[in-house]
ChimeraX commands (.cxc) that place a marker at each C-alpha (Angstrom):
marker #1 position 88.17,57.66,71.02 radius 0.5
marker #1 position 90.25,55.82,73.64 radius 0.5
marker #1 position 89.80,52.09,74.02 radius 0.5
marker #1 position 87.48,51.08,76.82 radius 0.5
marker #1 position 89.24,49.16,79.54 radius 0.5
marker #1 position 87.47,46.88,82.00 radius 0.5
marker #1 position 87.59,48.12,85.57 radius 0.5
marker #1 position 86.29,45.62,88.06 radius 0.5
marker #1 position 86.30,46.05,91.76 radius 0.5
marker #1 position 87.95,43.28,93.67 radius 0.5
marker #1 position 85.98,44.43,96.68 radius 0.5
marker #1 position 83.71,41.40,97.06 radius 0.5
marker #1 position 86.58,38.90,97.03 radius 0.5
marker #1 position 88.62,40.98,99.48 radius 0.5
marker #1 position 85.68,41.29,101.83 radius 0.5
marker #1 position 84.81,37.62,101.49 radius 0.5
marker #1 position 88.36,36.61,102.37 radius 0.5
marker #1 position 88.56,39.12,105.20 radius 0.5
marker #1 position 85.18,38.19,106.63 radius 0.5
marker #1 position 85.99,34.47,106.39 radius 0.5
marker #1 position 89.17,35.03,108.39 radius 0.5
marker #1 position 87.28,37.20,110.86 radius 0.5
marker #1 position 84.44,34.72,111.27 radius 0.5
marker #1 position 86.93,31.94,111.93 radius 0.5
marker #1 position 88.21,33.95,114.92 radius 0.5
marker #1 position 85.00,35.41,116.33 radius 0.5
marker #1 position 81.25,35.32,116.05 radius 0.5
marker #1 position 80.55,38.32,113.86 radius 0.5
marker #1 position 78.81,39.24,110.64 radius 0.5
marker #1 position 79.25,41.96,108.07 radius 0.5
marker #1 position 76.93,43.09,105.30 radius 0.5
marker #1 position 77.95,44.42,101.90 radius 0.5
marker #1 position 75.64,46.20,99.46 radius 0.5
marker #1 position 76.01,45.76,96.51 radius 0.5
marker #1 position 77.83,42.44,96.75 radius 0.5
marker #1 position 80.00,43.20,93.70 radius 0.5
marker #1 position 80.56,46.03,91.22 radius 0.5
marker #1 position 81.70,45.78,87.60 radius 0.5
marker #1 position 82.19,48.93,85.53 radius 0.5
marker #1 position 83.64,49.76,82.10 radius 0.5
marker #1 position 85.34,53.15,81.93 radius 0.5
marker #1 position 87.47,55.06,79.47 radius 0.5
marker #1 position 90.99,55.69,80.80 radius 0.5
marker #1 position 90.88,58.73,83.08 radius 0.5
marker #1 position 87.07,58.77,83.20 radius 0.5
marker #1 position 85.84,59.55,86.72 radius 0.5
marker #1 position 83.29,57.27,88.38 radius 0.5
marker #1 position 81.59,57.27,91.74 radius 0.5
marker #1 position 80.12,54.09,93.20 radius 0.5
marker #1 position 78.74,53.84,96.72 radius 0.5
marker #1 position 79.32,50.60,98.62 radius 0.5
marker #1 position 77.83,50.16,102.08 radius 0.5
marker #1 position 79.58,47.96,104.62 radius 0.5
marker #1 position 77.77,47.26,107.87 radius 0.5
marker #1 position 78.68,45.43,111.05 radius 0.5
marker #1 position 75.62,43.23,111.57 radius 0.5
marker #1 position 76.75,42.23,115.07 radius 0.5
marker #1 position 77.71,45.36,117.04 radius 0.5
marker #1 position 78.76,43.19,120.00 radius 0.5
marker #1 position 81.79,42.08,117.95 radius 0.5
marker #1 position 83.89,44.90,116.41 radius 0.5
marker #1 position 85.03,44.30,112.83 radius 0.5
marker #1 position 88.11,45.61,111.02 radius 0.5
marker #1 position 87.74,45.70,107.22 radius 0.5
marker #1 position 90.30,46.54,104.53 radius 0.5
marker #1 position 89.13,47.42,101.01 radius 0.5
marker #1 position 91.09,47.18,97.78 radius 0.5
marker #1 position 90.19,48.09,94.21 radius 0.5
marker #1 position 92.06,46.63,91.26 radius 0.5
marker #1 position 91.98,46.34,87.47 radius 0.5
marker #1 position 91.82,42.68,86.51 radius 0.5
marker #1 position 90.63,40.17,83.96 radius 0.5
marker #1 position 90.45,36.39,83.79 radius 0.5
marker #1 position 93.17,34.44,81.99 radius 0.5
marker #1 position 92.46,31.41,79.78 radius 0.5
marker #1 position 92.41,29.16,82.88 radius 0.5
marker #1 position 89.86,31.32,84.67 radius 0.5
marker #1 position 92.34,32.77,87.19 radius 0.5
marker #1 position 92.29,36.52,87.85 radius 0.5
marker #1 position 95.19,38.52,86.38 radius 0.5
marker #1 position 95.79,41.89,88.04 radius 0.5
marker #1 position 97.21,44.90,86.21 radius 0.5
marker #1 position 98.38,48.25,87.55 radius 0.5
marker #1 position 95.64,50.87,87.51 radius 0.5
marker #1 position 95.31,52.64,84.19 radius 0.5
marker #1 position 97.10,50.09,82.01 radius 0.5
marker link #1:1,2 radius 0.2
marker link #1:2,3 radius 0.2
marker link #1:3,4 radius 0.2
marker link #1:4,5 radius 0.2
marker link #1:5,6 radius 0.2
marker link #1:6,7 radius 0.2
marker link #1:7,8 radius 0.2
marker link #1:8,9 radius 0.2
marker link #1:9,10 radius 0.2
marker link #1:10,11 radius 0.2
marker link #1:11,12 radius 0.2
marker link #1:12,13 radius 0.2
marker link #1:13,14 radius 0.2
marker link #1:14,15 radius 0.2
marker link #1:15,16 radius 0.2
marker link #1:16,17 radius 0.2
marker link #1:17,18 radius 0.2
marker link #1:18,19 radius 0.2
marker link #1:19,20 radius 0.2
marker link #1:20,21 radius 0.2
marker link #1:21,22 radius 0.2
marker link #1:22,23 radius 0.2
marker link #1:23,24 radius 0.2
marker link #1:24,25 radius 0.2
marker link #1:25,26 radius 0.2
marker link #1:26,27 radius 0.2
marker link #1:27,28 radius 0.2
marker link #1:28,29 radius 0.2
marker link #1:29,30 radius 0.2
marker link #1:30,31 radius 0.2
marker link #1:31,32 radius 0.2
marker link #1:32,33 radius 0.2
marker link #1:33,34 radius 0.2
marker link #1:34,35 radius 0.2
marker link #1:35,36 radius 0.2
marker link #1:36,37 radius 0.2
marker link #1:37,38 radius 0.2
marker link #1:38,39 radius 0.2
marker link #1:39,40 radius 0.2
marker link #1:40,41 radius 0.2
marker link #1:41,42 radius 0.2
marker link #1:42,43 radius 0.2
marker link #1:43,44 radius 0.2
marker link #1:44,45 radius 0.2
marker link #1:45,46 radius 0.2
marker link #1:46,47 radius 0.2
marker link #1:47,48 radius 0.2
marker link #1:48,49 radius 0.2
marker link #1:49,50 radius 0.2
marker link #1:50,51 radius 0.2
marker link #1:51,52 radius 0.2
marker link #1:52,53 radius 0.2
marker link #1:53,54 radius 0.2
marker link #1:54,55 radius 0.2
marker link #1:55,56 radius 0.2
marker link #1:56,57 radius 0.2
marker link #1:57,58 radius 0.2
marker link #1:58,59 radius 0.2
marker link #1:59,60 radius 0.2
marker link #1:60,61 radius 0.2
marker link #1:61,62 radius 0.2
marker link #1:62,63 radius 0.2
marker link #1:63,64 radius 0.2
marker link #1:64,65 radius 0.2
marker link #1:65,66 radius 0.2
marker link #1:66,67 radius 0.2
marker link #1:67,68 radius 0.2
marker link #1:68,69 radius 0.2
marker link #1:69,70 radius 0.2
marker link #1:70,71 radius 0.2
marker link #1:71,72 radius 0.2
marker link #1:72,73 radius 0.2
marker link #1:73,74 radius 0.2
marker link #1:74,75 radius 0.2
marker link #1:75,76 radius 0.2
marker link #1:76,77 radius 0.2
marker link #1:77,78 radius 0.2
marker link #1:78,79 radius 0.2
marker link #1:79,80 radius 0.2
marker link #1:80,81 radius 0.2
marker link #1:81,82 radius 0.2
marker link #1:82,83 radius 0.2
marker link #1:83,84 radius 0.2
marker link #1:84,85 radius 0.2
marker link #1:85,86 radius 0.2
view
C-alpha cells in the first residue's frame, strides 16, 4: 500500500491575501465556502472538492486567482511547499 501523503489546499491563504489586497484598493467583499480544505490522499488518488467563491458586493467586480499546493509545516511553524505528487 502506498504511503499516504498530506494534500492541503492553500486556497484559504491565497484568497485571504488576494482579498486583503483587493479590499485595500476598493470597497468589496468576497465569500468562500468552505473556508479551508484539508485532505489526505494516496498518490494518484482522485478527489473532487467543491469550493464556492462569491462576490458579496456586485457593485465592485472582483478578480480572484486560486492555487492548490502540497505543503506541511516545518519545525518553526512556517509552511514548506513541495511539488505536487512528491
